[in-house]
C-alpha positions in Angstrom: -74.8 -103.4 -35.5 -74.5 -105.2 -32.3 -78.2 -105.9 -32.3 -78.2 -107.2 -35.8 -77.0 -110.7 -34.7 -79.7 -111.1 -32.0 -82.3 -113.9 -32.7 -85.4 -112.2 -31.2 -88.3 -110.9 -33.3 -90.0 -112.2 -36.5 -88.0 -112.5 -39.7 -90.7 -113.0 -42.3 -92.9 -110.2 -43.6 -96.0 -112.0 -42.4 -94.5 -112.4 -38.9 -93.5 -108.7 -38.8 -97.0 -107.7 -39.8 -98.6 -109.8 -37.1 -96.1 -108.6 -34.5 -96.9 -105.0 -35.5 -100.5 -105.6 -34.5 -99.7 -106.8 -30.9 -99.9 -103.3 -29.4 -103.2 -102.6 -31.2 -104.6 -105.9 -29.9 -103.8 -105.0 -26.3 -105.1 -101.4 -26.9 -101.7 -99.8 -26.0 -101.3 -97.6 -29.0 -104.7 -96.1 -29.2 -105.8 -93.0 -27.3 -109.3 -94.5 -26.9 -110.1 -96.6 -23.8 -110.0 -100.3 -24.4 -113.0 -101.0 -22.1 -115.2 -99.4 -19.5 -112.7 -100.2 -16.7 -109.9 -98.3 -18.5 -112.3 -95.4 -19.2 -113.1 -95.1 -15.5 -109.4 -95.2 -14.7 -108.6 -92.5 -17.2 -111.4 -90.4 -15.7 -110.1 -90.8 -12.2 -106.5 -90.0 -13.2 -107.7 -86.9 -15.1 -109.5 -85.6 -12.1 -106.5 -86.1 -9.8 -104.2 -84.4 -12.4 -106.7 -81.5 -12.9 -107.0 -81.0 -9.1 -103.2 -80.8 -8.8 -102.0 -78.9 -11.9 -105.1 -76.6 -12.4 -104.7 -76.5 -16.2 -105.9 -73.2 -17.8 -105.3 -73.5 -21.6 -106.7 -76.0 -24.0 -103.2 -77.4 -24.6 -102.6 -77.9 -20.9 -106.0 -79.8 -20.7 -104.9 -81.9 -23.7 -101.7 -82.8 -22.0 -103.6 -83.8 -18.9 -105.7 -86.1 -21.0 -102.6 -87.7 -22.5 -100.9 -88.2 -19.1 -104.1 -89.8 -17.7 -104.3 -92.1 -20.8 -100.6 -93.2 -20.5 -101.0 -93.8 -16.8 -104.1 -95.9 -17.3 -102.5 -98.0 -20.1 -99.4 -98.6 -17.9 -101.8 -99.7 -15.1 -103.5 -102.0 -17.6 -100.1 -103.4 -18.6 -99.1 -104.2 -15.0 -102.5 -105.9 -14.6 -101.9 -108.0 -17.7 -98.6 -109.2 -16.2 -100.2 -110.1 -12.9 -103.1 -111.9 -14.5 -100.7 -114.0 -16.7 -98.7 -114.9 -13.6 -101.9 -115.8 -11.7 -103.1 -118.0 -14.5 -99.7 -119.8 -14.6 -100.0 -120.3 -10.8 -103.5 -121.8 -11.2 -102.3 -124.0 -14.0 -99.5 -125.3 -11.8 -101.8 -126.0 -8.9 -104.2 -127.8 -11.1 -101.4 -130.4 -11.9 -100.3 -131.7 -8.5 -98.5 -134.6 -10.1 -95.9 -132.1 -11.5 -95.3 -130.8 -8.0 -95.2 -134.3 -6.4 -92.4 -135.2 -8.9 -90.2 -132.8 -6.9 -90.6 -135.0 -3.8 -88.1 -137.9 -3.8 -89.4 -141.4 -3.0 -93.2 -140.6 -3.0 -95.1 -143.5 -4.5 -97.7 -146.2 -4.0 -100.5 -145.8 -1.5 -98.8 -142.7 0.1 -98.9 -140.9 -3.2 -102.5 -141.8 -3.8 -103.4 -140.6 -0.3 -101.6 -137.3 -0.8 -103.5 -136.7 -4.1 -106.8 -137.5 -2.3 -105.8 -135.0 0.5 -105.0 -132.3 -2.2 -108.4 -132.8 -4.0 -110.7 -133.4 -1.1 -108.9 -131.9 2.0 -108.9 -135.2 3.8 -108.0 -138.9 3.4 -111.0 -141.3 3.5 -110.0 -144.3 5.6 -111.7 -147.6 4.6 -113.8 -150.1 6.6 -115.6 -147.4 8.7 -112.3 -146.5 10.3 -111.5 -142.9 11.4 -108.1 -141.7 12.6 -108.9 -141.8 16.3 -110.2 -145.4 16.1 -107.3 -146.5 14.0 -104.8 -145.0 16.4 -106.4 -146.7 19.4 -106.4 -150.1 17.5 -102.8 -149.7 16.6 -101.9 -148.8 20.2 -103.5 -152.1 21.4 -101.5 -154.0 18.7 -98.2 -152.4 19.8 -98.9 -153.1 23.5 -100.1 -156.8 23.0 -97.8 -159.6 24.2 -97.9 -163.3 24.2 -100.1 -165.8 22.3 -103.9 -166.2 22.3 -105.4 -169.7 22.7 -109.0 -168.6 22.1 -111.2 -165.7 21.0 -112.0 -164.7 24.5 -108.3 -164.1 25.3 -108.0 -162.1 22.2 -111.0 -160.0 23.1 -109.6 -159.2 26.6 -106.3 -158.0 25.0 -108.0 -156.0 22.2 -111.2 -154.5 23.6 -111.3 -151.5 21.2 -110.6 -153.7 18.1 -113.2 -156.3 19.3 -115.9 -153.7 19.7 -115.1 -152.3 16.3 -115.2 -155.8 14.7 -118.6 -156.6 16.4 -120.1 -153.4 14.9 -118.7 -153.9 11.4 -121.2 -155.4 9.0 -120.0 -158.5 7.2 -122.5 -160.6 5.1 -123.1 -164.0 6.7 -121.5 -163.0 10.0 -124.2 -161.5 12.3 -123.2 -163.1 15.6 -121.5 -160.7 18.0 -119.1 -163.6 19.0 -117.8 -163.9 15.4 -115.2 -161.1 15.8 -112.3 -163.4 14.7 -114.0 -164.3 11.5 -114.7 -160.6 10.9 -111.0 -159.8 11.6 -110.1 -162.2 8.8 -112.6 -160.7 6.4 -111.5 -157.1 7.1 -107.8 -157.9 7.0 -108.2 -159.4 3.6 -110.0 -156.3 2.4 -107.3 -154.0 3.8 -104.6 -156.1 2.3 -106.3 -155.9 -1.1 -106.8 -152.2 -0.9 -103.2 -151.5 0.1 -102.0 -153.6 -2.7 -103.5 -151.2 -5.2 -100.5 -148.9 -4.7 -101.0 -145.5 -6.3 -104.5 -146.6 -7.5 -105.7 -146.5 -3.9 -108.8 -144.4 -3.5 -110.7 -144.7 -0.2 -113.9 -143.0 -1.4 -114.5 -145.2 -4.4 -113.5 -148.3 -2.6 -116.0 -147.6 0.2 -118.9 -147.2 -2.3 -118.0 -150.4 -4.1 -117.7 -152.3 -0.9 -121.1 -151.3 0.4 -122.7 -151.9 -2.9 -121.2 -155.5 -2.8 -122.3 -155.8 0.8 -125.8 -155.1 -0.1 -125.7 -157.7 -2.8 -124.2 -160.2 -0.3 -127.1 -159.6 2.1 -129.6 -160.1 -0.8 -128.0 -163.5 -1.5 -128.1 -164.4 2.2 -131.8 -163.5 2.4 -132.5 -165.6 -0.7 -130.7 -168.6 0.9 -132.7 -168.1 4.1 -136.0 -168.0 2.1 -135.1 -171.2 0.2 -134.1 -172.9 3.4 -137.4 -172.0 5.0 -139.2 -173.4 2.0 -137.2 -176.7 2.2 -137.9 -176.9 6.0 -141.7 -176.5 5.4 -141.6 -179.2 2.7 -139.7 -181.6 5.1 -142.2 -180.9 7.9 -145.1 -181.7 5.5 -143.4 -185.0 4.5 -142.8 -186.0 8.1 -146.3 -185.1 9.4 -148.5 -186.0 6.4 -146.8 -188.0 3.7 -144.8 -190.6 5.7 -147.7 -191.5 8.1 -150.0 -192.1 5.1 -147.4 -194.4 3.7 -146.8 -196.1 7.1 -143.2 -195.0 7.0 -141.2 -194.5 10.2 -140.2 -191.0 11.0 -136.7 -190.0 10.0 -134.2 -189.7 12.8 -133.7 -186.0 13.8 -130.5 -184.5 12.6 -128.8 -182.3 15.2 -126.5 -179.8 13.6 -123.3 -179.4 15.5 -122.2 -175.8 15.9 -119.2 -175.0 13.8 -116.0 -175.0 15.8 -113.9 -171.9 15.2 -110.2 -172.5 15.2 -107.9 -169.7 16.3 -105.5 -168.6 13.5 -101.9 -169.3 13.8 -99.6 -166.7 15.4 -98.2 -165.8 12.0 -101.6 -165.5 10.4 -102.9 -163.4 13.3 -99.8 -161.1 13.1 -100.3 -160.6 9.4 -104.0 -159.7 10.0 -103.1 -157.1 12.7 -100.3 -155.7 10.6 -102.8 -154.6 8.0 -104.1 -152.0 10.4 -100.6 -150.9 11.3 -99.6 -150.5 7.7 -102.7 -148.5 6.9 -101.9 -146.2 9.8 -98.3 -145.7 8.8 -99.2 -144.9 5.2 -101.8 -142.4 6.5 -99.2 -140.7 8.8 -96.5 -140.5 6.1 -99.0 -139.2 3.6 -99.8 -136.3 5.9 -96.1 -135.5 6.2 -95.6 -135.6 2.5 -98.6 -133.3 2.1 -96.8 -130.7 4.1 -93.7 -131.0 1.8 -96.1 -130.7 -1.2 -97.5 -127.4 0.2 -94.0 -126.0 0.8 -92.7 -127.0 -2.7 -95.9 -125.7 -4.3 -95.5 -122.3 -2.6 -91.9 -122.0 -3.7 -92.8 -123.0 -7.3 -95.6 -120.4 -7.4 -93.2 -117.7 -6.2 -90.7 -118.7 -8.9 -93.2 -118.5 -11.7 -92.2 -116.1 -14.4 -93.5 -115.2 -17.9 -92.0 -116.8 -21.0 -89.1 -114.8 -22.4 -91.1 -113.7 -25.4 -94.0 -112.5 -23.4 -91.8 -110.8 -20.8 -89.8 -109.1 -23.6 -93.0 -107.9 -25.3 -94.5 -106.4 -22.1 -91.2 -104.8 -21.2 -91.1 -103.1 -24.6 -94.7 -101.8 -24.2 -93.8 -100.6 -20.7 -90.7 -98.7 -21.9 -92.6 -97.1 -24.7 -95.4 -95.9 -22.4 -93.1 -94.7 -19.7 -91.1 -92.6 -22.3 -94.4 -91.3 -23.7 -95.6 -90.4 -20.1 -92.3 -88.7 -19.3 -92.5 -86.7 -22.5 -96.1 -85.5 -22.0 -95.4 -84.6 -18.4 -92.4 -82.5 -19.6 -94.5 -80.8 -22.2 -97.2 -79.9 -19.6 -94.6 -78.4 -17.2 -93.2 -76.3 -20.1 -96.7 -75.0 -20.9 -97.4 -74.2 -17.3 -94.1 -72.4 -17.0 -94.9 -70.2 -20.0 -98.3 -69.2 -18.7 -97.1 -68.6 -15.2 
């Protein structure tokens, strides 16, 4: 009567009927192989048992077949359990967000970088930066002292950064001496990117940027073409139209080169800090990824079947083990009688 108060098992007739078919569905109550793999397993077990027991009578051979069938179905049962656990592990690994929830304090850009590392195996740094280059730039920033009165002083203190800035394409800035203007442009881009928080995604951002860069260059080319057309029109007016009208030539307009002003100490610090912040987020994301791997491995190890599934498989296993023990006992009795 103690088991009468337990809550397990179906209560309705329909539920009981469906539950009664579970063993049939899994092929655990039939003496026929469920599939080719199980048939091959039964055949292998039968050969092993025949070689060992050397059955003589038809009854002994029948018991050998029953033992082989029970062993094969038990093996199948163990495989079902392993497959279910493997599927649960795959499902867990396919949802890294659930694992990251176990890491306290992970958020923003660092979380986005960890997710990128999980999916692609590496973090894509923006603005044509790689880890080695970013480290060298940050080392220059950490070692820099004093103020900079002009771009030349800046270039002497930041040779690696200056070389990088000169090589980086920015629409409208093609002069190799325009590294300070490029620094401003790149710093704004990094600042915007880092402000995305957990929506940061280096790969997509890189594609969007270079698409936009191409459009910027197209606009610059259009401006140059229009300027060339205007210059040709002005030359025609000066050389042909004005002399015909007896007009004096217009005075030549000498364009003064645009004077670049060094940014203030505070602005320059903020621009350089964008590189440092990117590097620190990158380093922390890699540390968090190690934590993610450790927690993932522990969670995979702790995966277990749902109580209902585990109970069902245990009942099948118990039934088959009892049946196996019984048929082995019957075989031994038969062999003892014929001995």
